[in-house]
N, C-alpha and C positions, 0 to 999 in steps of 0.2 A: 384572515385579519392579518395582520403582518408588523414590522417596526421598520425607518427609515431613519438612520444616525443617530445621532442622540441629543435629541432637543434636551435643553437644561430648566425652561420654567415654561411648561406644558404647550400649547401650542403653538409649533410655524412653520409658518409661510412653505419655507421654504423643504421644510420633511415631510408635508405634506405628501397621503398617497392616492390624489388624481391625476396625476400626470401617469402614472402605476397604472389606474383604470385604462385611462385616456390608449397607454399603450396596449395596453391587453388584450382592448377591444380592436383593438389596426389590432394586429397579431390573430387574434377570433373573427373576426369578421361579423361584431356582435357589438349589440349599442352597451356596454356596461357603468356602470353608475358607480360611484364613488358616496359614500354618506361620511356623513356631519361628527360625526363619534363613531367608535367604536364601544360606546354602552347602547345600553340597553331604553334610550330615551324614546318617547311618544313620537318623534320625526322617523328616530331609524326604524323601527317599529312598524312605523305608515310601512316602511320602503323594502323593508320586507315579510309583510303580508299580499303589496303588492307584486311580489315574485312568482312568476311562469313559469313549468317545468324547462328548463334549460339557462332559466337567468341567472344572472353571476351580478350577485352588490359585492364590493371592499366594502370593508369599513375602515376607516379614517387609524392611523399610525396610533396602536397599539400604549405606545411610549411617549405618546400625550402627558400619560397617569404616569404618575410618579411609580403607583404602587403597579405597576406593570411590574416592573424587573425587582419589587420585595414581595410578589408573589402573591397580592391583596386575592383572598376570597370573596370578598364584595363585587369588587372587577370582574374578575374572574369569572364568579356564578351572575354577572347584568351580559355579559359574551354570552357565556354559552345560552345563555334564557331564548339567546336569538337563533338556536339550531338544535337539529331531531339528531344528529350528531359530528363526529372531530376525526377527522384526520390530520394526523399534523405529516407536513412536506417534508420539512424545514430545518432539513438537518446543520444548517449554519448556527442553529442556536437550540439544538438539544442536550447540548451537553448545559443548556442552564433551563433553572426550575423558577419560569416567571411565568405569572396570567395564563399567558396564550399560549405557552409551551407546556405544565402542565397544571398547574391551575386550577385549566377548564372541566380536566379529565372527572374532578369528585364531579361536575356536576352535570354532564351524559355518557351516554351509553349505546353504542359502542365507541370504543374512540383505539382509529387504526392507522398505523401508516399508509402515507402515499406511496406513487412506485418509486421516489428518486430515492426517499428514506430507506425502503427497503433494497435499493439496489447499494446506497452508501453503508448498511451490516451487514449485506451477505458480501460487499468485495474485503472490506475491512475488520471484520469480524474475521472472515472468512480467512483472509490469510493469517490472523496471526493467532487461530483457534488450532483450523487444520490448512497450513498449507501446503503446497506440491512444494518439497522439498528439493534442490537445496534451499531454501530462503536467506535472504540479503537484502540488511537492512541500510539506507545509502541516508544520515543521518547529515546535516549539513546546514547553516546559520552561522550572526554573528556570536552569540553568548554560549558558554555550555550551560550556565545554570539554569536557563530557561530550556535545556531539552535532560534535565539530568533525569526524571522520570520515563521519558523515552527509553533512552538507554539504556535506564538500568529496566528498564518491562524484556526491552528486545535481545538483552541479555540470557536471557530465562527462553529462548523464542527460535531465537536467529542463528543460524550456519558462521553467518560472514557479515562485519560488523562495518560500515566503511566510512569515519568519520573526515567531513569537511568545510568548509569557510570556515569564520574567525577563529570557532573552538577549534582548531586546529594546534593553537600554540600553543593553547593551556596546558593541553599532551602535549605537542612536544619537549616545551620546559622541563612538565613535570617528570620527563626522561633525562632532567640535565641537559640540555640543549640550547643553546642560545637563540632567540628570536629577533633580536633588537628590536625594535617599535613596535613591532605587531602587537594588537590587540589579547593581552591576556589576561585572564581573572585569576587573582593570587591567591585571592582564602578558595577556589577550588580546585589549585594543583597538587592537592593530598589526594580530593577528591578522585582528580583525575590514573592517578599513582592506584588509584584503589578499584577503578571503573577494570583498567589495563587488566589487574592481575584478576582479575574475578574474571574477566573476557579471557583471560588463559587458561583458568581450573575449571571452565566450564569449556573447554573445546574451543569455545566460538575464536574465528578467526578476524582481527580487528588490523583494518586496513590503515595508517596515515597516512600524505601523503609524499615521497621517497624528493619531489623536488618540487618549487616556492616560487612562483610568479610577483617580482616583487616590486617596489615602487619606490620614492624616493619619498614619499608623499602619502594622501590622500587624496584618492578623485574627486573630493568636491567638487558638485552641480557640471559634475563631465569636463573639468580640464584638464590636461595631458600630463602626466607626471614620466622624470623618468623610471625605465621600466629593463629588467635582469629579471633571467630565471636561473638558480643557483641550485644545489642540493640543499636540502632539509636544514642539515645540518652547519648549515655555512650564507645563514643571513647575514649581512654586515649589521654593524651598527649604525643606527640614523633610519633605516628602513626595515615599512610594514612588508609581510607579506599577503599580499592581498585576490589569489589564485591557487588553483596547482599548478603546475608543469603539464611536461608532456608525460615526460617518465611516470608522472604519477599518473595519468590518465589512462597509460598502457598500463598499468598495472592490476588499474582497477579496471580496465575492461579485460583481460585476463580473468582477474580473480571473479567475474560477472558471467564468462563465458558458460557455464554450467548449471550457474542458476534457472528454477523454474518459476520461482517467484521472489519478487523486487518489492520494495516500498521503497520512497522517496521522501524525502521532507527535510527539503531547504538548501539552497545554492551553497556552490562547489565556491566562490566568491563574490567578490561585488562586480555583479555583472551586470549591473545598472551603468558601470564604466565598456564603455567598448574595449579597453585596453586587457580589463579583468573579467572578460564574460567569457572567454573562452570553455573553463573547465566544467564551469554552466552546460553551455550549449551542447559538447560534446556529449555529457553524463546527459542528458535530451538524448540525441541522435543515435545516444549504443543502446538507453529500449527502445527508444522508436524502432531500431530494426531485433531486439531482441524477443519485438512483442508480434512483428512481421513478420520478420522471420525465421522464427523459431520457436513459435508457439510460448512464450513466458506471460506471464500474468506480470501487467507494470502498475505498479499504484501509483497514485502522486500523492499524497497527506496532506493537502490543501495551503496556504499561507503562499513563498514567495517562488517556492518551488512551481506552482500550479503557476502563477505569474512569468516563471522562465518557461517551460514548457511554450507555455501562450505565444509568447514572443519569437519562440523559435518555429511556431508558425505546425511539430510535432505534434497538437493537442490528441487530432485524430490517429494517430499512430501508437495513445498510449489505453491499456486495458479501463484503468478507472479515474479519471478526475475530480481527487474530492472537492466539493463545495463547501464546506468547512473549515479554517482557519482552526479552529479550538478546539472542535469535536474533532475533529479528526484525534490530534494529538493524543485527546483524553481517554479515546478508544482505543490509540496505541497503547495506551499509557494501562490497558486495564480496567479503566475505571465505568461503570455504571452512570451511563446518560440519564438523566432526570428527563428531560422530557422521554425519552424513549421503554424506560421503567413503568412508565405513565401508561403506557399506550394496554389493548387489553389483546392486540394482534400486531406481531411485529411483519 
């Protein structure tokens, strides 16, 4: 069973798993049917009863029922009645206590992880709980507010913390610097100050970019804007910081040179724009080199950094690319994932 999209009012044709079953069949070279429901209706029970060893049946989208995201026990029991055991291989939804990820485990035994889920836990939990040091975390993205728990958690674990992306400017403003029209979350300036102080107290090397690639406007829809690279303390009025500059990347590369484990979550800039993609793609190239030439463990922790690595063509050079954005963030924050906690054997 699985879900697709976020259907609002029950079944929607565009969110049916029938095309998924068809594609799976093509990849596996066998006929795979999609049931008309995920509940144990008479028709679905008959389809299950007709399965022979080696056959596969895909249940219809679990989110066609609102009870799925509410962890409805009746829905969970109905789905569970169709099976003898439960294997969860969906790391991307393991941070949700839904009927198909947590609820069904109350009605089936054994409940175990699949190979992908196990790999995610081995890499992400291994990197956080028992890393080969030095350990560095690269945390990027637009807003400090979305990454506060990760940064706070990482400060207890890492040797080096590299901050990138739009959140840089909240930290720079917290240092008393002028940041022009760059993205700043004013309500988090004091928190940025305290995070930097905490890093210093814990002996964590916190790295902010030395120089910034700026534009005179945001490069919306791929449009070109005026471009200049300036020191981090000299962003002109009316300009926005949109990527790391070359000196910043040189400093980051030097800081990472001795690291044995690196976790990267979030891009260094507006990498969707060719003008401001260099910092992010340089980061991808640096980590790829660390993996292939120096044997470092490099983990790409979900979200936009995965998209950037895939676009860079270097995905196969990383140790591990996480399949879950929210799930990987929560695991890095040190949270217990309900879909994992519910299993008998991880």
